[in-house]
N, CA, C and O atoms as a MOPAC input file, in Angstrom:
PM7 MOZYME 1SCF
protein

 N      0.85000 1    -1.17500 1     0.00000 1
 C      0.00000 1     0.00000 1     0.00000 1
 C      0.89800 1     1.24100 1     0.00000 1
 O      1.84900 1     1.32400 1     0.77700 1
 N      0.59400 1     2.19900 1    -0.86900 1
 C      1.40400 1     3.41900 1    -0.89400 1
 C      1.04300 1     4.32000 1     0.29100 1
 O      0.02000 1     4.12300 1     0.94600 1
 N      1.89500 1     5.30200 1     0.55100 1
 C      1.72700 1     6.17300 1     1.72200 1
 C      0.41000 1     6.93900 1     1.70900 1
 O     -0.21700 1     7.11500 1     2.75300 1
 N     -0.01300 1     7.39400 1     0.53300 1
 C     -1.23900 1     8.18900 1     0.46100 1
 C     -2.45900 1     7.36100 1     0.85300 1
 O     -3.31500 1     7.83300 1     1.60200 1
 N     -2.54300 1     6.13500 1     0.35400 1
 C     -3.67400 1     5.27000 1     0.71100 1
 C     -3.60200 1     4.84700 1     2.17600 1
 O     -4.62700 1     4.75400 1     2.85000 1
 N     -2.39500 1     4.59400 1     2.66500 1
 C     -2.21900 1     4.30100 1     4.08700 1
 C     -2.69000 1     5.48900 1     4.92800 1
 O     -3.34400 1     5.31200 1     5.95600 1
 N     -2.35500 1     6.68700 1     4.48500 1
 C     -2.75100 1     7.90200 1     5.18200 1
 C     -4.27700 1     8.01200 1     5.27200 1
 O     -4.81800 1     8.26300 1     6.34900 1
 N     -4.95300 1     7.82800 1     4.16900 1
 C     -6.42000 1     7.92400 1     4.16300 1
 C     -7.03800 1     6.87600 1     5.09700 1
 O     -7.95500 1     7.18200 1     5.85900 1
 N     -6.54300 1     5.67000 1     5.03300 1
 C     -7.04200 1     4.60100 1     5.90000 1
 C     -6.74100 1     4.89600 1     7.36600 1
 O     -7.58200 1     4.66100 1     8.23300 1
 N     -5.55800 1     5.40400 1     7.64200 1
 C     -5.14500 1     5.71700 1     9.00800 1
 C     -6.02700 1     6.80900 1     9.61700 1
 O     -6.43700 1     6.70800 1    10.77300 1
 N     -6.31300 1     7.84400 1     8.84300 1
 C     -7.16600 1     8.92800 1     9.34900 1
 C     -8.56500 1     8.40200 1     9.65600 1
 O     -9.12400 1     8.70300 1    10.71100 1
 N     -9.12300 1     7.63100 1     8.75600 1
 C    -10.46200 1     7.08900 1     8.99200 1
 C    -10.48200 1     6.21200 1    10.24300 1
 O    -11.42700 1     6.26400 1    11.03100 1
 N     -9.45200 1     5.42100 1    10.41600 1
 C     -9.34900 1     4.57200 1    11.60400 1
 C     -9.24700 1     5.41500 1    12.87500 1
 O     -9.85900 1     5.08500 1    13.89100 1
 N     -8.47900 1     6.49700 1    12.81900 1
 C     -8.30400 1     7.36200 1    13.99100 1
 C     -9.60200 1     8.07800 1    14.37000 1
 O     -9.77100 1     8.47500 1    15.52300 1
 N    -10.51000 1     8.24600 1    13.42400 1
 C    -11.77400 1     8.94300 1    13.69400 1
 C    -12.85000 1     8.03700 1    14.29600 1
 O    -13.84600 1     8.52900 1    14.82600 1
 N    -12.65800 1     6.73500 1    14.22000 1
 C    -13.67600 1     5.81000 1    14.72800 1
 C    -13.89500 1     6.03500 1    16.22200 1
 O    -12.96800 1     5.92200 1    17.02400 1
 N    -15.10800 1     6.34800 1    16.57200 1
 C    -15.49800 1     6.49100 1    17.97300 1
 C    -15.11300 1     7.80700 1    18.62900 1
 O    -15.32800 1     7.97300 1    19.82900 1
 N    -14.54400 1     8.75800 1    17.87200 1
 C    -14.12800 1    10.01100 1    18.50500 1
 C    -14.86800 1    11.24000 1    17.96800 1
 O    -14.61700 1    12.35500 1    18.42600 1
 N    -15.76100 1    11.05600 1    17.02100 1
 C    -16.48100 1    12.19300 1    16.45600 1
 C    -17.52300 1    12.67500 1    17.46300 1
 O    -18.39500 1    11.92200 1    17.89700 1
 N    -17.40500 1    13.94700 1    17.81800 1
 C    -18.31200 1    14.56000 1    18.78600 1
 C    -19.36700 1    15.38700 1    18.08300 1
 O    -19.28100 1    15.61300 1    16.87600 1
 N    -20.36600 1    15.84200 1    18.83200 1
 C    -21.38700 1    16.71900 1    18.27100 1
 C    -20.80000 1    18.04800 1    17.82200 1
 O    -21.33500 1    18.68500 1    16.91500 1
 N    -19.70100 1    18.47700 1    18.44700 1
 C    -19.06700 1    19.74900 1    18.08800 1
 C    -18.21100 1    19.66300 1    16.84300 1
 O    -18.00100 1    20.67100 1    16.16900 1
 N    -17.71200 1    18.48000 1    16.52500 1
 C    -16.82500 1    18.33600 1    15.37700 1
 C    -17.61800 1    18.53600 1    14.09600 1
 O    -18.58700 1    17.82300 1    13.83500 1
 N    -17.20000 1    19.51000 1    13.30300 1
 C    -17.90400 1    19.83400 1    12.06100 1
 C    -17.23200 1    19.19400 1    10.84900 1
 O    -17.90900 1    18.67300 1     9.96400 1
 N    -15.89300 1    19.23300 1    10.81000 1
 C    -15.18200 1    18.70200 1     9.64600 1
 C    -13.73900 1    18.36600 1    10.01600 1
 O    -13.16300 1    18.91300 1    10.95600 1
 N    -13.17800 1    17.43400 1     9.22700 1
 C    -11.76200 1    17.08100 1     9.33000 1
 C    -11.22400 1    16.99600 1     7.90400 1
 O    -11.71700 1    16.22200 1     7.08400 1
 N    -10.21200 1    17.80000 1     7.62700 1
 C     -9.57900 1    17.83200 1     6.31800 1
 C     -8.10400 1    17.49100 1     6.49800 1
 O     -7.48900 1    17.87500 1     7.49200 1
 N     -7.53700 1    16.76400 1     5.52600 1
 C     -6.18500 1    16.24400 1     5.71500 1
 C     -5.35200 1    16.36900 1     4.45200 1
 O     -5.86700 1    16.43500 1     3.33600 1
 N     -4.02800 1    16.39900 1     4.67300 1
 C     -3.10900 1    16.34200 1     3.53700 1
 C     -1.81700 1    15.65400 1     3.94500 1
 O     -1.42500 1    15.64800 1     5.11200 1
 N     -1.17400 1    15.07800 1     2.94800 1
 C      0.12200 1    14.43700 1     3.12400 1
 C      1.05700 1    15.02100 1     2.07600 1
 O      0.82700 1    14.88400 1     0.87500 1
 N      2.10300 1    15.66600 1     2.54000 1
 C      3.11600 1    16.25400 1     1.65400 1
 C      4.45900 1    15.63700 1     2.00500 1
 O      5.04500 1    15.91600 1     3.05000 1
 N      4.92000 1    14.79800 1     1.10600 1
 C      6.15100 1    14.03600 1     1.32900 1
 C      6.02500 1    13.26700 1     2.63300 1
 O      5.28100 1    12.28900 1     2.70400 1
 N      6.73500 1    13.69100 1     3.65700 1
 C      6.64800 1    12.97900 1     4.93200 1
 C      6.04600 1    13.86800 1     6.02800 1
 O      6.33800 1    13.69600 1     7.21100 1
 N      5.21100 1    14.81000 1     5.61700 1
 C      4.56000 1    15.71500 1     6.57800 1
 C      3.04100 1    15.58300 1     6.47800 1
 O      2.46100 1    15.70800 1     5.40000 1
 N      2.42100 1    15.33000 1     7.61000 1
 C      0.97700 1    15.13000 1     7.71400 1
 C      0.34200 1    16.37700 1     8.32300 1
 O      0.82700 1    16.90600 1     9.32300 1
 N     -0.74200 1    16.84000 1     7.71300 1
 C     -1.49900 1    17.97100 1     8.25300 1
 C     -2.94300 1    17.53300 1     8.43000 1
 O     -3.56100 1    16.99300 1     7.51200 1
 N     -3.47700 1    17.77500 1     9.63500 1
 C     -4.87200 1    17.46700 1     9.92500 1
 C     -5.52400 1    18.73300 1    10.46300 1
 O     -5.13200 1    19.25500 1    11.50600 1
 N     -6.52600 1    19.21800 1     9.73200 1
 C     -7.27300 1    20.40100 1    10.16300 1
 C     -8.63000 1    19.95700 1    10.68500 1
 O     -9.35100 1    19.21200 1    10.02100 1
 N     -8.96900 1    20.41900 1    11.87200 1
 C    -10.26400 1    20.10600 1    12.46400 1
 C    -11.05800 1    21.39600 1    12.62200 1
 O    -10.50800 1    22.44500 1    12.95800 1
 N    -12.34400 1    21.29800 1    12.37600 1
 C    -13.24600 1    22.43900 1    12.47500 1
 C    -14.35100 1    22.08600 1    13.46400 1
 O    -14.93400 1    21.00300 1    13.40800 1
 N    -14.62700 1    23.02300 1    14.37100 1
 C    -15.59600 1    22.77800 1    15.42800 1
 C    -16.68800 1    23.83800 1    15.41500 1
 O    -16.43800 1    24.99500 1    15.08000 1
 N    -17.90800 1    23.43300 1    15.78300 1
 C    -18.98200 1    24.39000 1    16.03200 1
 C    -18.68500 1    25.06400 1    17.35700 1
 O    -18.26100 1    24.40900 1    18.30900 1
 N    -18.90200 1    26.35800 1    17.42300 1
 C    -18.63000 1    27.09900 1    18.65500 1
 C    -17.14400 1    27.35600 1    18.79600 1
 O    -16.36900 1    27.11100 1    17.87200 1
 N    -16.75700 1    27.84800 1    19.95500 1
 C    -15.34400 1    28.11000 1    20.22100 1
 C    -14.56700 1    26.82600 1    20.37200 1
 O    -15.12400 1    25.79200 1    20.74100 1
 N    -13.28300 1    26.88900 1    20.08600 1
 C    -12.41000 1    25.71800 1    20.22800 1
 C    -11.94200 1    25.64000 1    21.67700 1
 O    -11.24200 1    26.52700 1    22.16600 1
 N    -12.33600 1    24.57500 1    22.34700 1
 C    -11.98600 1    24.37200 1    23.75300 1
 C    -10.76100 1    23.45900 1    23.87300 1
 O    -10.32800 1    22.84700 1    22.89600 1
 N    -10.21900 1    23.38200 1    25.07400 1
 C     -9.05400 1    22.53700 1    25.31300 1
 C     -9.33500 1    21.08100 1    24.94200 1
 O     -8.46600 1    20.40600 1    24.38900 1
 N    -10.53100 1    20.59800 1    25.23900 1
 C    -10.85500 1    19.20300 1    24.89600 1
 C    -10.93300 1    18.99900 1    23.38100 1
 O    -10.67800 1    17.89700 1    22.89500 1
 N    -11.28100 1    20.04800 1    22.63200 1
 C    -11.27500 1    19.96400 1    21.17300 1
 C     -9.83600 1    19.85600 1    20.66900 1
 O     -9.54100 1    19.06200 1    19.77500 1
 N     -8.95000 1    20.65800 1    21.24700 1
 C     -7.52400 1    20.58500 1    20.90000 1
 C     -6.97100 1    19.19800 1    21.23800 1
 O     -6.18800 1    18.63700 1    20.47100 1
 N     -7.37000 1    18.65600 1    22.36900 1
 C     -6.92400 1    17.31300 1    22.76300 1
 C     -7.37800 1    16.27400 1    21.74900 1
 O     -6.62400 1    15.36100 1    21.41000 1
 N     -8.61300 1    16.41000 1    21.26500 1
 C     -9.14300 1    15.48000 1    20.27000 1
 C     -8.31400 1    15.55100 1    18.98700 1
 O     -7.92100 1    14.52000 1    18.44100 1
 N     -8.05200 1    16.75900 1    18.51200 1
 C     -7.26800 1    16.93000 1    17.28900 1
 C     -5.84900 1    16.38600 1    17.46400 1
 O     -5.31300 1    15.73600 1    16.56700 1
 N     -5.25400 1    16.65000 1    18.60700 1
 C     -3.90800 1    16.14300 1    18.90200 1
 C     -3.90800 1    14.61400 1    18.90500 1
 O     -3.00400 1    13.98300 1    18.35700 1
 N     -4.91400 1    14.03900 1    19.51700 1
 C     -5.02000 1    12.58200 1    19.58500 1
 C     -5.15200 1    11.96500 1    18.18800 1
 O     -4.52600 1    10.94600 1    17.89600 1
 N     -5.95500 1    12.57700 1    17.34000 1
 C     -6.11800 1    12.08100 1    15.96900 1
 C     -4.77000 1    12.11700 1    15.24500 1
 O     -4.38600 1    11.14700 1    14.59300 1
 N     -4.05600 1    13.23500 1    15.36300 1
 C     -2.77500 1    13.34700 1    14.65900 1
 C     -1.75800 1    12.34600 1    15.19600 1
 O     -0.97600 1    11.79500 1    14.42200 1
 N     -1.75400 1    12.09900 1    16.50300 1
 C     -0.83000 1    11.11700 1    17.07900 1
 C     -1.16200 1     9.70100 1    16.61900 1
 O     -0.26600 1     8.90700 1    16.33300 1
 N     -2.45100 1     9.39400 1    16.55000 1
 C     -2.87600 1     8.06400 1    16.07300 1
 C     -2.41500 1     7.83700 1    14.63600 1
 O     -1.91700 1     6.76400 1    14.29500 1
 N     -2.58700 1     8.84800 1    13.81000 1
 C     -2.18300 1     8.73000 1    12.40100 1
 C     -0.66300 1     8.60700 1    12.29500 1
 O     -0.15600 1     7.73500 1    11.58900 1
 N      0.05200 1     9.46700 1    12.98400 1
 C      1.51200 1     9.45000 1    12.91400 1
 C      2.07800 1     8.09900 1    13.35400 1
 O      3.10700 1     7.66300 1    12.83700 1
 N      1.42400 1     7.44200 1    14.29200 1
 C      1.89500 1     6.14100 1    14.79200 1
 C      1.87500 1     5.05900 1    13.70500 1
 O      2.56000 1     4.04300 1    13.83100 1
 N      1.10600 1     5.27000 1    12.65500 1
 C      1.03700 1     4.29500 1    11.56100 1
 C      2.16600 1     4.45200 1    10.54500 1
 O      2.28500 1     3.64800 1     9.62000 1
 N      2.98900 1     5.47900 1    10.71100 1
 C      4.04300 1     5.76700 1     9.74600 1
 C      5.41700 1     5.56600 1    10.37800 1
 O      5.56600 1     5.65300 1    11.59700 1
 N      6.42700 1     5.29500 1     9.53700 1
 C      7.77200 1     5.07600 1    10.07700 1
 C      8.39400 1     6.36500 1    10.60500 1
 O      7.88600 1     7.46100 1    10.37000 1
 N      9.49300 1     6.21000 1    11.31600 1
 C     10.24800 1     7.37300 1    11.79800 1
 C     10.58100 1     8.27900 1    10.61700 1
 O     10.75400 1     7.82400 1     9.48700 1
 N     10.66300 1     9.56000 1    10.90900 1
 C     10.96900 1    10.52200 1     9.86400 1
 C      9.74900 1    11.29400 1     9.39400 1
 O      9.87900 1    12.34400 1     8.76400 1
 N      8.55800 1    10.77600 1     9.69800 1
 C      7.33000 1    11.49700 1     9.37200 1
 C      7.02000 1    12.47500 1    10.49800 1
 O      7.30200 1    12.20500 1    11.66600 1
 N      6.44700 1    13.59400 1    10.13800 1
 C      6.01600 1    14.59100 1    11.11100 1
 C      4.53600 1    14.86300 1    10.90500 1
 O      3.98600 1    14.62200 1     9.83100 1
 N      3.90300 1    15.37000 1    11.95500 1
 C      2.47700 1    15.67800 1    11.85700 1
 C      2.18400 1    16.97700 1    12.58800 1
 O      2.82400 1    17.31500 1    13.58300 1
 N      1.21100 1    17.68200 1    12.07200 1
 C      0.70900 1    18.85900 1    12.76800 1
 C     -0.81100 1    18.83300 1    12.68500 1
 O     -1.39400 1    18.29300 1    11.74500 1
 N     -1.42700 1    19.42500 1    13.68100 1
 C     -2.87300 1    19.54100 1    13.68000 1
 C     -3.22600 1    21.00900 1    13.86500 1
 O     -2.49400 1    21.77200 1    14.49600 1
 N     -4.35000 1    21.37600 1    13.30800 1
 C     -4.84200 1    22.74500 1    13.42200 1
 C     -6.31400 1    22.67400 1    13.80600 1
 O     -7.06000 1    21.83200 1    13.30600 1
 N     -6.72200 1    23.56900 1    14.69900 1
 C     -8.11600 1    23.60800 1    15.15600 1
 C     -8.71500 1    24.96600 1    14.82800 1
 O     -8.10500 1    26.00800 1    15.06800 1
 N     -9.90800 1    24.93500 1    14.28100 1
 C    -10.60600 1    26.16600 1    13.92700 1
 C    -12.05800 1    26.10200 1    14.37500 1
 O    -12.64000 1    25.02700 1    14.51800 1
 N    -12.61800 1    27.26600 1    14.58800 1
 C    -14.05400 1    27.38200 1    14.83600 1
 C    -14.71500 1    27.77000 1    13.52600 1
 O    -14.22600 1    28.65800 1    12.82800 1
 N    -15.81900 1    27.11800 1    13.18200 1
 C    -16.52200 1    27.48000 1    11.95200 1
 C    -17.20600 1    28.84100 1    12.07300 1
 O    -17.71400 1    29.37500 1    11.08700 1
 N    -17.21700 1    29.40000 1    13.28100 1
 C    -17.68400 1    30.78600 1    13.44600 1
 C    -16.69200 1    31.75800 1    12.84700 1
 O    -17.06900 1    32.82500 1    12.36200 1
 N    -15.40300 1    31.38400 1    12.88400 1
 C    -14.34000 1    32.29600 1    12.48600 1
 C    -13.80400 1    32.06800 1    11.07900 1
 O    -13.40300 1    33.02000 1    10.41000 1
 N    -13.79000 1    30.82800 1    10.62700 1
 C    -13.24700 1    30.50900 1     9.30100 1
 C    -14.15200 1    29.51800 1     8.58500 1
 O    -14.84300 1    28.71100 1     9.20700 1
 N    -14.12800 1    29.60300 1     7.27100 1
 C    -14.87800 1    28.64700 1     6.45900 1
 C    -14.02200 1    27.40100 1     6.26000 1
 O    -12.86700 1    27.51700 1     5.84900 1
 N    -14.55000 1    26.22500 1     6.53600 1
 C    -13.77400 1    25.00100 1     6.32300 1
 C    -13.31200 1    24.88000 1     4.87300 1
 O    -14.03200 1    25.23000 1     3.93800 1
 N    -12.09800 1    24.37700 1     4.71600 1
 C    -11.53900 1    24.18700 1     3.38200 1
 C    -10.98100 1    22.78000 1     3.26500 1
 O    -10.45500 1    22.22200 1     4.22800 1
 N    -11.10100 1    22.22500 1     2.09000 1
 C    -10.58000 1    20.89200 1     1.86400 1
 C     -9.10100 1    20.97500 1     1.49800 1
 O     -8.71800 1    21.74200 1     0.61500 1
 N     -8.28400 1    20.19800 1     2.16900 1
 C     -6.87800 1    20.07700 1     1.80900 1
 C     -6.79700 1    19.02300 1     0.70100 1
 O     -7.28000 1    19.27700 1    -0.40200 1
 N     -6.20300 1    17.85000 1     0.95300 1
 C     -6.21000 1    16.77300 1    -0.04300 1
 C     -7.56700 1    16.08100 1    -0.10300 1
 O     -8.05100 1    15.71700 1    -1.17500 1
 N     -8.17300 1    15.90500 1     1.07900 1
 C     -9.47500 1    15.22100 1     1.11900 1
 C    -10.19100 1    15.54800 1     2.42000 1
 O     -9.57900 1    15.95000 1     3.40900 1
 N    -11.51100 1    15.36300 1     2.39000 1
 C    -12.33100 1    15.45300 1     3.59900 1
 C    -12.33300 1    14.07800 1     4.23400 1
 O    -12.74200 1    13.10600 1     3.59900 1
 N    -11.88500 1    13.97500 1     5.47100 1
 C    -11.99100 1    12.71900 1     6.20400 1
 C    -13.35000 1    12.64200 1     6.89400 1
 O    -13.88700 1    11.55800 1     7.12400 1
 N    -13.89400 1    13.81400 1     7.21900 1
 C    -15.21300 1    13.89900 1     7.85500 1
 C    -15.78700 1    15.26500 1     7.51800 1
 O    -15.09000 1    16.27800 1     7.57700 1
 N    -17.07600 1    15.28000 1     7.16200 1
 C    -17.76200 1    16.53900 1     6.88900 1
 C    -19.21800 1    16.36500 1     7.28100 1
 O    -19.94200 1    15.56200 1     6.69100 1
 N    -19.63800 1    17.12300 1     8.27700 1
 C    -21.01400 1    17.04300 1     8.76500 1
 C    -21.98300 1    17.49900 1     7.68200 1
 O    -21.66200 1    18.37700 1     6.88100 1
 N    -23.14400 1    16.90900 1     7.66200 1
 C    -24.17700 1    17.26600 1     6.69900 1
 C    -24.50200 1    18.75500 1     6.78200 1
 O    -24.70500 1    19.29100 1     7.87100 1
 N    -24.54900 1    19.41500 1     5.63500 1
 C    -24.87500 1    20.84700 1     5.62100 1
 C    -26.30200 1    21.10100 1     6.07900 1
 O    -26.58700 1    22.16400 1     6.63000 1
 N    -27.19600 1    20.15900 1     5.86600 1
 C    -28.57600 1    20.33800 1     6.33600 1
 C    -28.60500 1    20.53500 1     7.83700 1
 O    -29.34700 1    21.37300 1     8.34900 1
 N    -27.80300 1    19.76900 1     8.53300 1
 C    -27.75800 1    19.87500 1     9.98800 1
 C    -26.96700 1    21.09600 1    10.43800 1
 O    -27.35100 1    21.79300 1    11.37700 1
 N    -25.86200 1    21.34000 1     9.75500 1
 C    -24.96400 1    22.40200 1    10.19100 1
 C    -25.33600 1    23.77500 1     9.63600 1
 O    -24.99000 1    24.79500 1    10.23100 1
 N    -26.03500 1    23.81000 1     8.50700 1
 C    -26.44700 1    25.07200 1     7.88500 1
 C    -25.27200 1    26.00600 1     7.64400 1
 O    -25.34600 1    27.20000 1     7.93300 1
 N    -24.19200 1    25.45400 1     7.11600 1
 C    -23.01200 1    26.26000 1     6.80200 1
 C    -22.59600 1    25.96500 1     5.36000 1
 O    -22.80400 1    24.86000 1     4.86000 1
 N    -22.02100 1    26.94000 1     4.71600 1
 C    -21.48000 1    26.76200 1     3.37600 1
 C    -20.05500 1    26.24500 1     3.50500 1
 O    -19.25800 1    26.77600 1     4.27800 1
 N    -19.74500 1    25.20900 1     2.74300 1
 C    -18.41200 1    24.62200 1     2.77500 1
 C    -17.94400 1    24.44600 1     1.34600 1
 O    -18.70400 1    23.98400 1     0.49500 1
 N    -16.70300 1    24.80700 1     1.07300 1
 C    -16.11900 1    24.59100 1    -0.23300 1
 C    -15.68300 1    23.13300 1    -0.31400 1
 O    -14.87300 1    22.67700 1     0.49400 1
 N    -16.21600 1    22.40600 1    -1.28100 1
 C    -15.86300 1    21.00100 1    -1.43100 1
 C    -14.65000 1    20.80400 1    -2.31500 1
 O    -14.17400 1    19.67900 1    -2.46200 1
 N    -14.14400 1    21.86200 1    -2.90200 1
 C    -12.97500 1    21.76800 1    -3.77700 1
 C    -11.69400 1    21.84800 1    -2.95100 1
 O    -11.67000 1    22.40700 1    -1.85400 1
 N    -10.64900 1    21.28100 1    -3.50400 1
 C     -9.35100 1    21.33700 1    -2.83100 1
 C     -8.83000 1    22.75900 1    -2.82500 1
 O     -9.04800 1    23.52100 1    -3.76700 1
 N     -8.13800 1    23.10500 1    -1.75100 1
 C     -7.54000 1    24.43600 1    -1.66900 1
 C     -6.26700 1    24.46500 1    -2.49200 1
 O     -5.66300 1    23.42800 1    -2.76600 1
 N     -5.87400 1    25.64400 1    -2.87400 1
 C     -4.66600 1    25.78400 1    -3.70200 1
 C     -3.43300 1    25.88900 1    -2.84300 1
 O     -2.32500 1    26.01200 1    -3.36600 1

């Protein structure tokens, strides 16, 4: 399995059982050996939201060999519009969330 497919599978696995009512979206990218996971939350970003995002990134990084790095970013959908990096790992239904989301990849 190539790194990109492993990455997609790893992110999905890391999300099992951890999606909260506040979590609005998770967007991810893999650039060479650097992993980026962006999480978007309804309302303000609390410490427990940061902990969730950190945990997801650590779970994903554990699936890769030494030399890979990971970063996570947390945003409130009140402040920024969610954007897709390489792919959406999770995106709440717009009917429920009533927010506009760009489904295209960011540049």
